[in-house]
N, C-alpha and C positions, 0 to 999 in steps of 0.2 A: 362872489361866483352869480350868475344866473345859468339855471337848469331847466332844458326843455322835453317833457319825458311824454313818447308817443308809444302807442298802442296798437299789432297790428296780428291780425287775424291772416295766417300768410297760407294759399293755397298750398295742399299738399305736392304738387308736381312742381309747383319755385321757390320749394325751401333752399333746396341748393346755390338758387340766381340770386333769393332776396339777401340770404347770409352774407356771397363774397361784394354785392353792393354796399352793402348795411353796417360792415365790419368797421373793426377801428381803424381799417388800412385799405378801406373799399371805395366807390363814385361818390359818396356821401362828404365823408371827410377830407377826400383830396379837394372836393368845392369847397367846403368853407376853410380847408391851410388857406386861401387867397388872404384869406384875412386874420393880420397878429394878433385877436382879441379871441379868436375860436384857441380852447384850449383844449377840447377832444371830446371822442363820441366812444358810448359804452354800448352791446347789444347786448341783450338778456336772453334765454328762452323760458319760459313757462313749462316747468317739469310735469306740470299734472294736466298740463294741456299744449301738446306739442305742436300746434302748427298758432300758436301763441308767443310773439318777440313784443322787447319794450326796448324803445332804446333813450340814451340820455345824452342829451347834448350839451356842452360846458361853454360858456364863455362868458367873459371877460364881467361883463352887465346885459339887462336887457336893450342899452341903446346902441350898443356894437354888436349885438344878433339885428336888430333894423339897420342900422348901417349898412348890416351884410344885408340882408334882403335887398334893401334898395341900390343896395351898385351892382350888387350881380341877379336881379330879378330874373331875366332872360334866362337863364345859364338853373337856375335855381326850377324852373317853371318846366325848362325841358327836361331835366334831372327827374322830376314829378311823375312826368309823362310817361318818362320811358320806362319809369319802374311803377307806378298803381296799376300794371295787369298781374302783378304778384302777388297781392293781399284785396280779401274778399270785404275785408275792413281795414280800416285807417282810422285813429282817432286822438286828438291830442288830448290826453289825460289831462296835463297845466301846464305852466308855467313858474320856476322859484326862483329865489334868492336865497343863500343860501350863505353860511357864514365857514371859513373852512380852518 
């Protein structure tokens, strides 16, 4: 399984909207569900830094994720632009291959 870990510092006034879009039933997951190799997403809130969130996106493989990005590039970029105003900072911490 392939996992991508993102960190977000969310603007205080945008936390509710951010949580709605990034939760396991939100807009990002609905986009990712266009590919049957997407396995799910988790949204975590840092309890010691209340404006910091992490997302974990699970895919069958790195190639599944890359194929999805290529096939749905326009939709991905559109949603990314629509949600970039929610956060002060966004960074990909890393991507990992894990065994379950």
